[in-house]
GUKETI-210025 format. One record per residue (C-alpha): x, y, z. Coordinates in steps of 0.1 Angstrom, whole numbers, padded with zeros to 4 digits, always signed. Each point is the difference from the previous one (the first is absolute). Layout:
<sites>
XYZ
...
</sites>
This chain:
<sites>
-0252+0257-0059
+0022+0012+0033
-0009-0032+0019
+0033-0015+0013
+0011-0035-0012
+0011-0026+0031
-0005-0032-0015
+0010-0017-0034
-0024-0029-0002
+0012-0033-0011
+0009-0008-0033
-0004+0034-0012
+0018-0004-0027
+0005-0037-0002
+0010-0015-0038
+0004+0034-0012
+0020+0004-0030
+0004+0040-0007
+0010+0015+0029
+0034+0008+0002
+0003+0022+0031
-0018+0007+0030
+0002+0025+0030
-0018-0003+0029
-0006+0032+0023
+0007+0010+0034
-0026-0013+0027
-0008-0034-0020
+0001-0023+0028
-0007-0034-0013
+0010-0018-0034
-0026-0033+0002
+0012-0034-0012
+0008-0005-0037
-0004+0036-0006
+0022-0001-0030
+0005-0037-0007
+0013-0008-0032
+0000+0039-0012
+0026-0015-0026
+0006+0036-0014
+0008+0018+0033
+0035+0014+0004
-0001+0022+0026
-0024+0008+0028
+0004+0026+0028
-0015-0009+0033
-0005+0026+0029
+0014+0002+0039
-0034-0010+0008
+0001-0036-0011
+0006-0024+0027
-0004-0035-0016
+0011-0014-0032
-0031-0026+0002
+0005-0034-0020
+0001-0004-0036
+0001+0040-0005
+0028-0002-0033
-0001-0035-0005
+0006-0003-0037
+0007+0035-0006
+0027-0013-0028
+0010+0035-0005
+0005+0015+0036
+0039+0005+0005
+0003+0027+0018
-0022+0004+0035
+0008+0020+0032
-0014-0013+0030
-0014+0029+0022
+0015+0003+0033
-0034-0003+0018
-0007-0040-0011
+0001-0023+0028
-0007-0034-0017
+0003-0015-0037
-0025-0026-0008
+0002-0031-0019
+0008-0004-0035
+0001+0042+0000
+0026+0003-0022
-0004-0037-0020
+0013+0001-0038
+0011+0038+0001
+0031+0010-0020
+0016+0018+0030
+0037+0000-0001
+0007+0013+0041
-0019+0000+0030
+0008+0022+0027
-0026-0007+0028
-0003+0030+0024
+0007-0001+0041
-0037+0000+0006
-0011-0031-0015
-0001-0026+0026
-0016-0032-0021
+0005-0013-0034
-0022-0027-0007
-0001-0032-0022
+0016+0003-0035
-0001+0037+0001
+0025+0004-0028
-0003-0037-0015
+0014-0004-0038
+0010+0035-0001
+0023-0011-0028
+0023+0032-0002
+0004+0007+0035
+0038+0001+0008
-0001+0018+0037
-0021+0000+0030
+0004+0020+0027
-0017-0007+0032
-0003+0023+0035
+0006-0016+0031
-0034+0009+0010
-0016-0028-0013
-0010-0028+0021
-0019-0023-0019
+0011-0015-0035
-0026-0020-0020
+0009-0032-0018
+0013+0000-0036
+0007+0038+0000
+0025+0002-0026
-0004-0037-0018
+0007-0001-0035
+0019+0035-0001
+0027-0012-0021
+0019+0029-0004
+0002+0009+0034
+0034+0004+0011
+0001+0018+0034
-0023+0002+0029
+0005+0009+0040
-0022-0018+0026
-0014+0021+0027
+0013-0009+0032
-0028-0001+0021
-0013-0033-0015
+0006-0034+0015
-0007-0023-0028
+0006+0002-0038
-0032-0011-0018
-0009-0026-0020
+0012-0001-0035
+0013+0039+0009
+0024-0001-0029
-0016-0031-0020
+0019+0001-0031
+0018+0031+0002
+0026-0014-0024
+0021+0030+0000
+0001+0010+0038
+0033+0001+0012
+0003+0022+0030
-0021-0005+0029
+0007+0003+0040
-0021-0019+0024
-0002+0022+0031
+0009-0008+0035
-0039-0004+0010
-0008-0027-0022
-0007-0036+0019
-0014-0017-0031
+0007-0005-0036
-0033-0013-0018
-0002-0023-0027
+0007+0008-0034
+0011+0034+0013
+0027+0001-0023
-0008-0028-0026
+0017+0001-0032
+0021+0032+0005
+0025-0010-0020
+0026+0030+0001
-0001-0002+0036
+0035-0009+0010
+0004+0006+0036
-0023+0010+0029
+0004+0007+0037
-0023-0020+0024
-0001+0015+0035
+0006-0022+0032
-0037+0009+0007
-0013-0022-0027
-0017-0031+0019
-0019-0011-0030
+0003-0005-0038
-0024-0018-0019
-0003-0021-0027
+0014+0011-0035
+0008+0033+0013
+0035+0006-0020
-0010-0029-0027
+0016+0007-0036
+0026+0024+0014
+0024-0015-0018
</sites>
């Protein structure tokens, strides 16, 4: 009716089993938490460049979501934002500064992830149980590899720890069975318990 929509409320399409595609128009600034939670038929969503954050649980359980482009305006990705989605590749734009707890947890089809150097904060368990994940770059500005960052990423075979890192937290590479070698920079002062447990 001629009014500008700026906010997609919480749980707008929660548990929706019919909608396959969503296009959010320019001018929409906010998607509230759990906006598309368990919208199991959702295959494609287009977000405008006016969105600055992907909130907690936004796309959790969107089992049909294979392809997704994160707008270059987004500065943070919330907890469980893409958990249990079917993403195969993730490219996080340079605008993002924060990836929160379990943002891509249990993405069983995820093969590669590209993270920008602009990220200063990584949450725990971001890629936990991403069992097909093979390659990921760790941002060069972080000082710690978070707890359980690659927990049971059994296909992970290519990781470079940046020179900025001083701490490798507990269980960060737990059961990364395909990891054959890793360089630990001289700046690292602390490696916590079970950091490389199960890396046969």
